[in-house]
Structures are given as C-alpha cells and as structure tokens.
C-alpha positions in Angstrom: 12.6 7.9 -12.4 12.8 11.3 -10.7 9.3 12.3 -11.6 7.7 9.0 -9.7 6.5 10.7 -6.9 7.2 8.5 -3.5 4.1 9.8 -2.1 1.0 12.2 -2.6 0.1 10.4 -5.8 -3.4 10.9 -7.2 -4.5 7.5 -6.5 -3.1 7.6 -2.7 -4.5 11.5 -2.1 -7.9 10.2 -3.3 -7.9 7.0 -0.8 -7.0 9.5 2.0 -9.7 11.7 1.3 -12.3 9.1 1.2 -10.9 7.4 4.7 -10.9 10.9 5.9 -14.3 11.5 4.8 -15.5 8.7 7.1 -13.7 10.1 10.0 -10.8 7.8 10.2 -7.5 9.6 11.5 -4.2 8.0 10.4 -0.5 8.9 9.9 0.8 9.4 6.2 3.8 7.7 5.0 5.0 6.2 8.1 6.9 3.0 9.4 4.6 0.7 11.2 7.6 -1.0 12.7 10.1 1.1 13.8 13.1 -1.3 13.3 12.1 -2.3 10.0 12.9 0.0 6.8 9.3 -0.2 5.4 7.0 2.8 4.9 3.4 2.5 4.8 1.1 4.7 2.8 -1.5 5.3 5.9 -0.9 3.4 9.3 -3.7 3.5 11.9 -1.6 3.2 14.9 -3.9 2.5 17.6 -5.6 0.0 15.7 -2.3 -1.6 14.0 -3.5 -1.3 10.5 -0.9 -0.6 7.7 -2.3 0.7 4.4 -0.1 0.0 1.3 -1.5 1.8 -2.2 0.4 -0.4 -4.7 1.0 0.6 -8.2 -0.1 -1.9 -11.0 3.1 -1.6 -13.0 5.4 -1.7 -10.0 3.8 -4.3 -8.0 3.3 -6.6 -10.8 -0.8 -6.3 -10.8 -2.8 -9.2 -11.9 -5.4 -7.3 -14.2 -3.0 -4.4 -15.3 0.5 -5.0 -15.2 2.2 -4.6 -18.6 5.5 -6.3 -19.6 8.4 -3.3 -20.4 9.3 -3.2 -24.1 12.6 -1.7 -23.0 15.0 -3.8 -20.9 12.2 -6.6 -20.3 14.3 -8.7 -18.3 15.8 -6.1 -15.9 12.1 -4.9 -15.5 10.5 -8.2 -14.6 13.2 -8.9 -12.1 12.5 -5.7 -10.2 8.7 -6.6 -10.3 9.1 -9.9 -8.8 11.4 -8.6 -6.1 8.7 -6.0 -5.4 6.5 -8.4 -4.7 8.6 -10.9 -2.9 9.4 -7.5 -0.6 5.6 -7.0 -0.2 4.7 -10.6 0.9 8.0 -10.5 3.4 6.6 -6.7 4.8 2.9 -8.4 5.0 4.5 -11.2 6.9 6.6 -8.9 9.4 3.5 -7.1 10.0 1.4 -9.8 10.8 4.1 -11.8 13.1 4.2 -8.2 15.1 0.2 -8.1 15.6 -0.6 -5.9 12.8 -3.0 -6.3 10.1 -1.5 -5.3 6.5 -3.6 -3.9 3.6 -3.0 -3.8 0.2 -4.9 -1.7 -2.5 -4.2 -1.5 -6.2 -4.3 2.0 -7.7 -7.4 1.1 -10.5 -9.5 0.4 -7.2 -12.4 2.6 -6.8 -11.0 4.9 -3.7 -14.6 4.3 -2.1 -14.7 0.6 -2.3 -10.9 0.8 -0.9 -12.1 2.9 2.1 -14.7 0.7 3.1 -12.1 -2.3 3.4 -10.0 -0.1 5.3 -12.6 1.2 7.5 -13.9 -2.3 8.1 -10.1 -3.3 9.1 -10.0 -0.1 11.6 -13.0 -0.4 13.1 -12.5 -4.1 13.8 -9.6 -3.9 15.8 -10.5 -0.3 17.7 
C-alpha cells in the first residue's frame, strides 16, 4: 500500500498537463470545502469546480474494475464504501455551490480536459 501514490500519478499528471495547455490554472490536491476532509485532485476556486481523478480499481469503475482474488470480501466492502463516500462528497460540494467533476483514470486526458474546461468556462 505504501507504493500507492496519493497524488502525482501518471493519469493525474497527464490530465493536469492537458488542462494547463488549455490555459486554465488550478490548485493541486486542495480541499474545496475547508470544514470537510475531502481533497480534490484539481480545484478551480474562482469557478468553484472540483475535479477528482478516480482509479478504476479503488473506485469501482463499471468498465475496468476487477474483483480481488485474495480477501475478496474485504476489498468489495472497501470499494463499496469508497463509492458511497464519493457520492457524499459530490452532494456536499453541490450543496455548497460547487460542481464536482469525476474522471476515470482510463479516460483520454484530452477528452477529460475538455469536460473540465467546459465546466470551468461556464462558471467564470
């Protein structure tokens, strides 16, 4: 578990580069809501857009999630709780006037960057 990075993963860096190339500036690994212990991968404070890049295994991607062979019950419960927390985070952000954007790690960074840019530009 120690080797699993909390930030600066290859998909995250690729997405940040694509968004930066579009001329957008953001905060990295920041809390959009100060009273909530939830960190977004990219935060556009002025536009109130929070971007989360979700890993296919950890967040239960409907296309690429694989069932763990060892300790399957534990991992299934862990992924279920993660998805539940993601939904709660999205609700908290929406209630506070933010737009949460979820990106899967397998998505093309340029396509995801376009989605992010649309949300940011619509709110500035």
